[in-house]
C-alpha positions as CSV (number, residue, x, y, z in Angstrom):
1,M,-2.5,-8.8,-21.6
2,I,-2.3,-5.1,-21.1
3,S,-0.7,-3.2,-24.1
4,F,1.3,0.0,-23.3
5,S,4.0,2.2,-24.7
6,R,6.5,4.2,-22.4
7,H,8.0,7.5,-22.9
8,I,10.4,9.6,-20.9
9,L,9.9,13.4,-20.9
10,S,12.9,15.7,-21.1
11,N,12.4,16.4,-17.3
12,G,12.6,12.8,-16.5
13,L,8.9,12.1,-16.1
14,P,8.0,8.4,-17.1
15,L,4.8,8.4,-19.2
16,I,2.9,5.0,-19.9
17,V,0.0,5.0,-22.2
18,H,-2.4,2.2,-22.4
19,E,-4.9,2.6,-25.2
20,D,-8.4,1.0,-24.9
21,P,-10.6,2.0,-27.6
22,S,-13.7,0.0,-26.2
23,T,-14.2,2.7,-23.4
24,P,-15.1,6.4,-23.7
25,L,-13.4,7.2,-20.6
26,A,-9.8,7.9,-19.7
27,T,-8.0,7.7,-16.5
28,V,-4.9,9.7,-15.5
29,N,-2.8,8.2,-12.6
30,I,0.0,10.0,-11.1
31,L,2.2,8.0,-8.4
32,Y,4.8,9.9,-6.5
33,K,7.6,7.8,-5.1
34,V,7.1,9.0,-1.5
35,G,5.5,7.3,1.3
36,A,5.7,7.2,5.2
37,R,9.3,5.6,4.9
38,D,10.5,8.8,3.4
39,E,9.8,10.9,6.5
40,D,11.9,12.3,9.2
41,P,11.2,10.2,12.3
42,S,10.5,13.6,14.2
43,R,8.1,14.7,11.5
44,T,6.0,11.8,10.6
45,G,2.7,11.7,8.8
46,F,3.6,14.2,6.2
47,A,3.2,12.0,3.1
48,H,-0.4,11.3,4.2
49,L,-0.8,15.1,5.0
50,F,-0.1,15.8,1.4
51,E,-2.7,13.4,0.3
52,H,-5.0,16.1,1.5
53,L,-3.0,19.1,0.8
54,M,-2.8,18.3,-2.9
55,F,-6.6,19.0,-3.3
56,G,-6.4,22.4,-1.5
57,G,-5.6,24.4,-4.5
58,S,-2.5,25.0,-6.7
59,V,-0.8,28.4,-8.0
60,N,-3.2,28.9,-10.9
61,I,-6.1,26.7,-9.9
62,P,-7.7,27.6,-6.4
63,E,-10.0,24.6,-6.3
64,Y,-9.2,21.1,-7.8
65,D,-12.6,19.4,-7.6
66,G,-14.9,22.0,-9.1
67,P,-13.3,21.9,-12.7
68,L,-13.1,18.1,-12.7
69,Q,-16.6,17.8,-11.8
70,I,-17.6,20.2,-14.7
71,A,-15.7,18.0,-17.0
72,G,-17.6,14.9,-15.8
73,G,-14.7,13.4,-13.8
74,D,-14.2,12.1,-10.3
75,N,-10.8,11.5,-8.5
76,N,-9.3,9.9,-5.4
77,A,-6.0,9.3,-3.9
78,F,-4.3,7.0,-1.3
79,T,-1.1,6.9,0.8
80,N,0.9,4.0,2.1
81,N,4.4,3.6,3.5
82,D,6.0,3.4,0.0
83,I,3.9,5.6,-2.3
84,T,1.4,8.3,-2.8
85,N,-0.9,7.9,-5.6
86,Y,-3.5,10.2,-7.2
87,Y,-5.9,9.3,-10.1
88,C,-8.9,10.8,-11.8
89,T,-11.2,9.4,-14.4
90,L,-13.1,11.5,-16.9
91,P,-14.5,11.3,-20.4
92,A,-11.7,10.9,-22.9
93,N,-12.6,13.9,-24.7
94,N,-12.1,16.2,-21.7
95,L,-8.7,14.6,-21.0
96,E,-6.7,18.0,-21.2
97,T,-8.8,19.1,-18.2
98,A,-6.9,16.3,-16.1
99,F,-3.6,17.3,-17.5
100,W,-4.2,21.1,-16.6
101,L,-5.3,20.2,-13.1
102,E,-2.5,17.6,-12.4
103,S,0.3,19.7,-14.0
104,D,-0.5,22.7,-12.0
105,R,-0.5,20.9,-8.6
106,M,2.7,19.2,-9.6
107,L,4.3,22.6,-10.6
108,S,3.4,24.1,-7.1
109,L,0.7,23.9,-4.5
110,A,-0.9,27.2,-3.3
111,F,0.8,27.2,0.0
112,S,-0.9,29.2,2.8
113,E,-1.4,29.0,6.6
114,K,-5.2,28.7,6.0
115,S,-4.8,25.7,3.7
116,L,-2.4,23.9,6.0
117,E,-4.5,24.6,9.1
118,V,-7.6,23.2,7.3
119,Q,-5.9,20.0,6.3
120,R,-4.0,19.7,9.6
121,Q,-7.4,19.6,11.4
122,V,-8.7,17.0,8.9
123,V,-5.8,14.8,9.4
124,I,-6.0,15.2,13.2
125,E,-9.5,14.4,13.2
126,E,-8.9,11.4,11.2
127,F,-6.1,10.3,13.5
128,K,-8.3,10.3,16.4
129,Q,-11.5,8.9,14.7
130,R,-9.8,6.0,12.9
131,Y,-6.7,5.1,15.2
132,L,-7.4,6.3,18.7
133,N,-11.2,6.2,19.3
134,Q,-12.2,3.2,17.2
135,P,-12.0,-0.5,18.5
136,Y,-8.8,-2.2,17.3
137,G,-7.7,1.1,15.6
138,D,-4.3,1.5,17.2
139,V,-3.2,-2.1,16.3
140,W,-0.7,-1.0,13.7
141,L,0.4,1.9,15.9
142,L,1.6,-0.8,18.4
143,L,2.5,-3.6,16.1
144,R,4.9,-1.7,13.6
145,P,7.3,-0.5,16.3
146,L,7.3,-3.8,17.9
147,A,8.3,-5.5,14.7
148,Y,10.6,-2.7,13.4
149,K,13.3,-1.2,15.3
150,V,15.4,0.6,12.9
151,H,13.5,0.7,9.4
152,P,11.0,3.5,8.9
153,Y,8.2,0.9,8.6
154,Q,8.1,1.4,12.2
155,W,5.4,4.0,12.0
156,A,2.0,3.9,10.2
157,T,1.1,6.1,7.3
158,I,-0.9,8.3,9.6
159,G,2.3,9.0,11.5
160,K,3.7,8.2,14.9
161,E,1.8,10.8,17.0
162,I,-0.6,13.6,16.6
163,S,1.9,16.3,17.5
164,H,4.1,15.7,14.4
165,I,1.2,17.1,12.4
166,E,0.2,19.5,15.0
167,E,3.6,21.2,15.0
168,A,4.3,21.0,11.3
169,T,5.2,24.4,10.0
170,L,4.5,26.0,6.5
171,Q,8.1,25.7,5.8
172,D,8.4,22.0,6.8
173,V,5.5,21.4,4.4
174,R,7.1,23.5,1.6
175,D,10.4,21.6,2.0
176,F,8.8,18.2,1.9
177,F,6.7,19.1,-1.3
178,F,9.7,20.6,-3.3
179,R,12.0,17.6,-2.3
180,Y,9.6,14.6,-3.3
181,Y,6.8,16.0,-5.6
182,T,8.8,16.4,-8.9
183,P,8.6,15.0,-12.4
184,D,11.5,12.6,-12.1
185,N,10.1,11.2,-8.7
186,A,6.8,10.2,-10.3
187,V,5.2,7.8,-12.8
188,M,2.3,9.1,-15.0
189,V,0.0,6.6,-16.6
190,V,-3.0,7.4,-19.1
191,A,-5.3,4.8,-19.9
192,G,-8.6,4.5,-21.9
193,G,-10.1,5.8,-25.1
194,V,-7.1,7.8,-26.0
195,K,-4.3,8.0,-28.7
196,T,-0.8,7.7,-27.7
197,T,0.5,10.6,-29.9
198,E,-2.0,13.0,-28.5
199,V,-1.3,11.9,-24.9
200,V,2.5,12.4,-25.5
201,E,1.8,15.9,-27.0
202,L,-0.4,16.9,-24.0
203,A,2.2,15.6,-21.5
204,E,5.0,17.7,-23.1
205,K,2.4,20.7,-23.2
206,W,1.5,20.6,-19.6
207,F,4.3,18.7,-17.9
208,G,7.3,19.2,-20.1
209,T,8.4,22.6,-18.5
210,I,8.3,21.5,-14.9
211,Q,11.9,21.4,-14.2
212,R,12.4,20.8,-10.5
213,K,15.0,17.9,-10.0
214,F,14.6,15.2,-7.4
215,E,17.3,15.0,-4.8
216,K,19.2,11.7,-4.3
217,R,16.8,9.3,-2.3
218,L,18.0,8.8,1.2
219,T,19.1,5.2,2.0
220,Y,16.6,3.5,4.2
221,P,18.2,1.9,7.3
222,Q,18.1,-1.9,7.0
223,E,16.3,-3.8,9.6
224,P,18.5,-6.2,11.3
225,V,17.4,-9.9,11.5
226,Q,15.2,-10.5,14.3
227,T,16.8,-12.8,16.9
228,E,14.3,-12.7,19.7
229,Y,10.6,-13.6,20.3
230,R,8.8,-10.2,21.1
231,Q,5.5,-9.9,22.9
232,L,3.4,-7.0,23.9
233,R,0.1,-7.2,25.9
234,V,-2.4,-4.3,26.1
235,E,-5.9,-3.9,27.3
236,R,-8.5,-1.9,25.4
237,D,-12.2,-1.3,25.5
238,I,-13.1,-3.9,22.8
239,P,-15.6,-6.7,22.5
240,F,-13.3,-9.7,21.7
241,D,-9.6,-10.5,22.5
242,S,-7.5,-10.5,19.6
243,I,-4.0,-11.6,18.5
244,Y,-1.6,-10.3,16.0
245,M,1.5,-12.3,15.0
246,A,4.1,-10.6,12.7
247,Y,6.8,-12.4,11.1
248,H,9.7,-10.6,8.9
249,A,9.4,-11.7,5.3
250,C,10.3,-10.6,1.6
251,S,9.6,-7.3,0.0
252,R,7.3,-6.8,-3.0
253,L,10.4,-6.8,-5.4
254,D,11.9,-10.1,-4.2
255,D,11.4,-13.3,-6.3
256,D,10.2,-15.0,-3.1
257,F,7.2,-12.7,-3.1
258,Y,5.2,-15.0,-5.3
259,S,5.7,-18.0,-3.1
260,T,5.3,-16.1,0.0
261,D,1.9,-14.6,-1.1
262,L,0.6,-18.1,-2.2
263,M,1.7,-19.6,1.2
264,T,-0.5,-17.1,3.1
265,D,-3.4,-17.8,0.6
266,V,-3.1,-21.5,1.4
267,L,-3.2,-20.8,5.1
268,S,-6.3,-18.4,5.2
269,R,-7.9,-17.4,1.9
270,G,-11.4,-18.6,2.0
271,K,-13.4,-21.1,4.1
272,S,-11.5,-24.0,2.8
273,S,-8.1,-22.7,3.9
274,R,-6.2,-24.3,6.5
275,L,-6.5,-21.8,9.4
276,Y,-10.2,-21.4,8.9
277,N,-10.7,-25.2,8.9
278,A,-8.6,-25.9,11.9
279,L,-9.1,-23.0,14.2
280,V,-12.7,-21.7,13.3
281,K,-14.5,-24.7,12.2
282,E,-12.9,-27.5,14.1
283,K,-11.3,-26.2,17.3
284,K,-13.7,-23.3,17.5
285,L,-11.0,-21.0,19.0
286,F,-11.6,-18.1,16.7
287,S,-14.6,-16.2,15.1
288,D,-12.2,-15.2,12.4
289,V,-8.5,-15.8,11.5
290,Q,-6.4,-14.7,8.5
291,A,-2.8,-14.6,7.2
292,Y,-1.5,-12.1,4.7
293,L,1.7,-10.5,3.4
294,T,2.0,-6.7,3.7
295,G,3.9,-6.6,0.3
296,D,6.0,-3.7,1.0
297,F,8.8,-2.3,-1.1
298,D,11.3,-3.1,1.5
299,K,11.2,-6.0,3.6
300,G,7.8,-6.7,4.8
301,L,5.8,-8.8,7.1
302,V,3.7,-11.9,7.2
303,V,0.8,-11.2,9.7
304,V,-1.6,-13.8,11.3
305,E,-4.3,-12.3,13.0
306,G,-7.6,-13.5,14.5
307,K,-10.4,-12.5,17.0
308,L,-10.8,-15.0,19.7
309,I,-14.0,-16.9,21.0
310,K,-15.1,-15.7,24.3
311,G,-13.5,-17.8,27.0
312,V,-10.4,-18.7,25.0
313,S,-7.2,-17.6,26.5
314,V,-4.8,-15.8,24.2
315,E,-2.0,-18.2,25.0
316,T,-4.1,-21.2,23.9
317,A,-4.9,-19.3,20.7
318,E,-1.3,-18.4,19.9
319,A,-0.2,-22.1,20.5
320,A,-2.7,-23.2,18.2
321,I,-1.7,-20.8,15.4
322,V,1.9,-22.0,15.9
323,E,0.9,-25.5,15.5
324,E,-0.8,-24.9,12.2
325,L,2.0,-22.9,11.0
326,E,4.5,-25.5,12.0
327,K,2.7,-28.0,9.7
328,I,3.3,-25.9,6.5
329,T,7.1,-25.9,7.3
330,T,7.3,-29.7,7.7
331,T,4.8,-31.0,5.2
332,F,4.4,-30.2,1.6
333,V,1.1,-28.3,0.7
334,S,-1.1,-30.5,-1.6
335,E,-1.4,-29.8,-5.3
336,V,-5.0,-29.1,-4.8
337,E,-4.4,-26.5,-2.3
338,L,-1.7,-24.9,-4.3
339,D,-3.7,-24.7,-7.5
340,R,-6.6,-23.5,-5.5
341,A,-4.5,-20.5,-4.4
342,K,-3.3,-19.9,-7.8
343,N,-6.6,-20.0,-9.3
344,K,-7.9,-17.4,-6.8
345,V,-4.8,-15.2,-7.6
346,E,-5.6,-15.5,-11.2
347,S,-9.3,-14.5,-10.6
348,T,-8.3,-11.5,-8.6
349,I,-5.9,-10.2,-11.1
350,E,-8.2,-10.6,-14.0
351,F,-11.0,-8.9,-12.1
352,S,-8.9,-6.1,-11.2
353,E,-7.8,-5.5,-14.8
354,M,-11.4,-5.1,-15.8
355,D,-11.4,-1.7,-14.3
356,L,-9.5,1.0,-16.1
357,S,-8.2,2.7,-13.1
358,G,-7.1,-0.5,-11.8
359,R,-5.0,-1.2,-14.9
360,A,-3.5,2.4,-14.7
361,L,-2.4,1.9,-11.1
362,A,-0.8,-1.6,-11.9
363,L,1.1,-0.1,-14.8
364,A,2.3,2.7,-12.5
365,I,3.4,0.3,-9.6
366,A,5.2,-2.1,-12.0
367,D,7.1,0.9,-13.6
368,Y,8.2,2.0,-10.0
369,M,9.2,-1.6,-9.5
370,G,11.5,-1.5,-12.7
371,D,9.5,-2.9,-15.4
372,P,5.9,-2.1,-16.5
373,D,5.6,-5.4,-18.3
374,L,5.4,-7.1,-15.0
375,V,1.7,-6.4,-15.2
376,N,1.7,-9.0,-17.9
377,S,4.1,-11.6,-16.4
378,E,3.0,-12.0,-12.8
379,L,0.5,-14.5,-13.5
380,K,3.4,-16.8,-15.0
381,R,5.4,-16.1,-11.9
382,Y,2.6,-17.3,-9.5
383,A,1.9,-20.4,-11.7
384,A,5.7,-21.3,-11.7
385,V,5.6,-21.5,-7.7
386,T,6.1,-25.0,-6.5
387,K,5.3,-26.8,-3.2
388,E,9.0,-27.1,-2.5
389,Q,9.3,-23.4,-2.7
390,V,6.3,-22.8,-0.4
391,M,7.8,-25.0,2.3
392,N,11.2,-23.4,2.0
393,I,9.6,-19.9,2.6
394,A,7.6,-21.3,5.4
395,K,10.7,-22.6,7.2
396,Q,12.4,-19.2,6.7
397,V,9.5,-17.1,8.0
398,F,7.7,-19.1,10.7
399,R,10.5,-19.0,13.2
400,K,9.7,-18.2,16.9
401,E,12.8,-15.7,17.0
402,N,11.4,-14.0,13.9
403,C,7.9,-13.3,15.5
404,S,6.6,-10.3,17.2
405,V,3.2,-10.9,18.8
406,L,0.6,-8.4,20.0
407,H,-1.9,-9.7,22.5
408,Y,-4.8,-7.2,22.3
409,L,-7.1,-7.9,25.2
410,S,-10.5,-6.8,26.3
411,M,-10.9,-5.0,29.7
412,N,-14.2,-6.6,30.2
């Protein structure tokens, strides 16, 4: 059970405080409700670019990391298609340092051609190293536009192409910042050895005067129901052929999320799972195979992927996967399988909540989803899933016309 209190500052910034007197540390987590899906299709990669730019100095603080390190803290950030999240952990008695740093960069970054150029080159190099020059690196650059034709999930967080970052102007960047990085488009969580009254006072002191207002969020185009099987074959300089099968599924906000998530766990979580037993141990078609739900805030994907054993054709591999997926659409999973999957989810959640920053992030995401108390009710939602629900979800998801397949083949 994660205890918390929720407050709304006068400028619309939600503040969640989680007191944990057992630790001398405090975590400040600021989630901005902006991700790759909020970008202009001709200007992609901006949310990820800002993950870097936000550490490039603000109006009153030329360097973010230095003061935080002096205060004994560390920090990090991540971006995905739905959110951009920044967090720092430091001794609780130095908490005001984090408020000073985070409020100033929310107020205004120190935009300059030099800062933009430095971070532009960092992102371009990351694009090349992680996505273009690494084995299997461009898989999601290919799979997303294969599965999505309308929704902005059709591009990865890094962006559609390098040119979008290369051609970004300082005005483009300023416009993006002042549109999305506002108090009322964020969620702030403070967790650890803190007192709620003190945190609220600090929040009002450092954030309460930031008055920028978030414009109305654009409506994301809804992805049409997929009505035909799609396949893309590419050759790359890779050691093993691979296959990626993407099926449209529910969003993180849907009631079906929990049964869908458990379904993928039954299929592939651990060496006692269905796909591992059938395709790796028994048939020896794959060296590795897994299934997972992307868990996006809009309709996401169930992805089944695997690396083939040398000599196995991708057609044979795909047929074998389909055969196993069909079984879960026609036969109930056993109570043992379902209980095992539920127990693993419970252990994962419990383990993540041992970490202070993990609790802070979970509260921020839950608040964005509409109710911070979701952090305390999710286990009940998983526990309530039945074998009938798992079968019904499998029937909805695992249809051939709902599938986009990437055959990722070795040139050797």
